PAVEXFI-491202 format. One line per field, with one value per residue (C-alpha): residue in one letter; x, y, z. Coordinates in nm, 4 decimals, padded with zeros to 6 digits. Example, Ala and Ser with C-alpha at 12.3 -4.5 7.8 and 13.67 -1.06 7.14 Angstrom:
res = [A_S]
u = [01.2300_01.3670]
v = [-00.4500_-00.1060]
w = [00.7800_00.7140]
//
This chain:
res = [M_N_K_I_L_L_V_E_D_N_E_M_N_R_D_M_L_S_R_R_L_M_R_K_G_Y_E_V_V_M_A_V_D_G_Q_Q_G_V_D_M_A_R_S_E_A_P_N_L_I_L_M_D_L_S_L_P_V_L_D_G_W_D_A_T_R_Q_L_K_Q_S_S_E_T_K_H_I_P_V_I_A_L_T_A_H_A_M_T_S_D_R_E_K_A_L_E_A_G_C_D_D_F_D_T_K_P_I_E_W_N_R_L_L_E_K_M_Q_Q_F_L_K_E_S]
u = [01.1148_00.9918_00.6281_00.4527_00.0888_-00.0528_-00.3300_-00.5107_-00.9428_-00.9687_-01.0235_-00.8117_-00.5315_-00.5168_-00.5406_-00.2605_00.0237_-00.0767_00.0310_00.2939_00.4397_00.3623_00.5536_00.8500_00.8901_00.7033_00.4260_00.1673_-00.1265_-00.3861_-00.5921_-00.8399_-00.8997_-00.6742_-00.7693_-00.7809_-00.4266_-00.3316_-00.4187_-00.2708_00.0333_00.0556_-00.0610_00.1124_00.4309_00.6080_00.8681_00.7320_00.3570_00.3159_-00.0084_-00.2498_-00.3490_-00.7664_-00.8296_-01.1831_-01.2940_-00.9202_-00.7244_-00.4196_-00.2344_-00.3322_-00.3641_00.0670_00.0363_-00.0493_00.1624_00.4439_00.3199_00.3340_00.6642_00.5497_00.4992_00.6999_01.0068_00.8164_00.8506_00.5969_00.5741_00.2714_00.1143_-00.1510_-00.2706_-00.1716_00.1371_00.1972_00.4467_00.2064_00.1326_00.4954_00.5299_00.2148_00.3009_00.6833_00.5145_00.2847_00.6229_00.5933_00.9150_00.8769_00.6128_00.4874_00.2880_-00.0365_-00.0696_00.2445_00.5849_00.6671_01.0301_01.1068_00.8737_01.0278_01.3292_01.2208_01.1126_01.4322_01.6145_01.3778_01.3811_01.7782_01.8323_01.5935]
v = [00.9235_00.5826_00.5408_00.2050_00.0885_-00.1273_-00.3451_-00.5107_-00.5652_-00.6251_-00.3580_-00.4743_-00.5964_-00.2833_-00.0250_-00.2746_-00.2310_00.1206_00.2473_-00.0070_00.1366_00.4787_00.4770_00.3009_00.6537_00.5121_00.7517_00.4727_00.4574_00.2142_00.0335_-00.2184_-00.4292_-00.5865_-00.2977_-00.0247_-00.1240_-00.0863_00.2315_00.4020_00.2400_00.4273_00.7946_00.7423_00.5909_00.4151_00.2072_-00.1182_-00.2520_-00.5209_-00.7033_-00.8954_-01.1978_-01.3035_-00.9785_-00.8105_-00.7289_-00.8040_-01.0322_-01.0200_-01.2290_-01.0510_-00.7245_-00.8103_-00.9480_-00.6295_-00.4385_-00.6167_-00.6224_-00.2081_-00.0083_00.2393_00.0310_-00.3233_-00.1849_-00.1431_-00.4289_-00.6615_-00.8472_-01.0662_-01.1525_-01.4693_-01.6680_-01.9357_-02.0779_-02.3606_-02.3234_-02.4008_-02.0183_-01.8832_-02.0523_-01.8805_-01.6054_-01.5251_-01.5979_-01.3438_-01.1767_-01.1317_-01.0525_-01.2354_-01.3786_-01.3766_-01.5490_-01.4327_-01.3462_-01.1299_-01.1455_-00.8124_-00.8654_-01.0914_-00.8537_-00.5421_-00.7242_-00.8000_-00.4153_-00.2974_-00.5609_-00.3392_-00.0513_-00.0776_-00.2110_00.1028]
w = [00.9560_00.7722_00.6365_00.7006_00.5110_00.7577_00.6001_00.8324_00.8882_01.2323_01.4482_01.7259_01.5444_01.3653_01.6845_01.8652_01.6083_01.4915_01.8298_01.9334_01.5648_01.6365_01.9417_01.7633_01.6185_01.3114_01.0427_01.0192_00.7848_00.7556_00.4924_00.5893_00.2906_-00.0078_-00.2718_00.0011_00.0397_-00.2848_-00.3397_-00.0293_-00.1867_-00.4809_-00.2852_00.0416_-00.0972_00.2591_00.2923_00.3817_00.3600_00.6023_00.5039_00.6650_00.4215_00.4841_00.4048_00.2503_-00.1013_-00.2799_00.0042_00.0761_-00.1488_-00.4815_-00.3779_-00.2951_-00.6668_-00.8465_-00.5655_-00.7338_-01.0972_-01.0771_-01.1259_-00.9157_-00.6223_-00.6811_-00.4681_-00.1801_00.0936_00.2087_00.5070_00.5960_00.8490_00.9344_01.1267_00.8757_01.0340_00.7203_00.5826_00.2585_00.3490_00.3597_00.0277_-00.0635_00.0418_-00.0868_-00.3953_-00.4549_-00.4044_00.0098_00.1411_00.4322_00.6436_00.9923_01.1731_01.4137_01.7350_01.6603_01.8778_01.8308_01.8605_01.6272_01.3431_01.4621_01.3985_01.0530_00.9476_01.0696_00.8279_00.5247_00.6289_00.5952_00.2711_00.1929]
//
């Protein structure tokens, strides 16, 4: 079973996404800020990370940079989730090391497709 780390500070988004992921058969672990996300990526070794970019403590960009600089977590695919749909935000997310990018509100089937691409490769 694939384990997904969901890093999301908004309780409603976290609740909705985690329930949908669990219904699809994924194991879901959650973090509410970027630092907790980095720590949990190390301790939980997820197959994929869904990373909100606007997070307290450590934002998603910096959290992703830390994950991609660490030998124990750099192989984990990170899909950035953000309400910022500007082209520059996509570029900034990819520069920070995110493997892909999806906008909020989440378009469920599109996100699922992106996740499955990465999970097939791992």
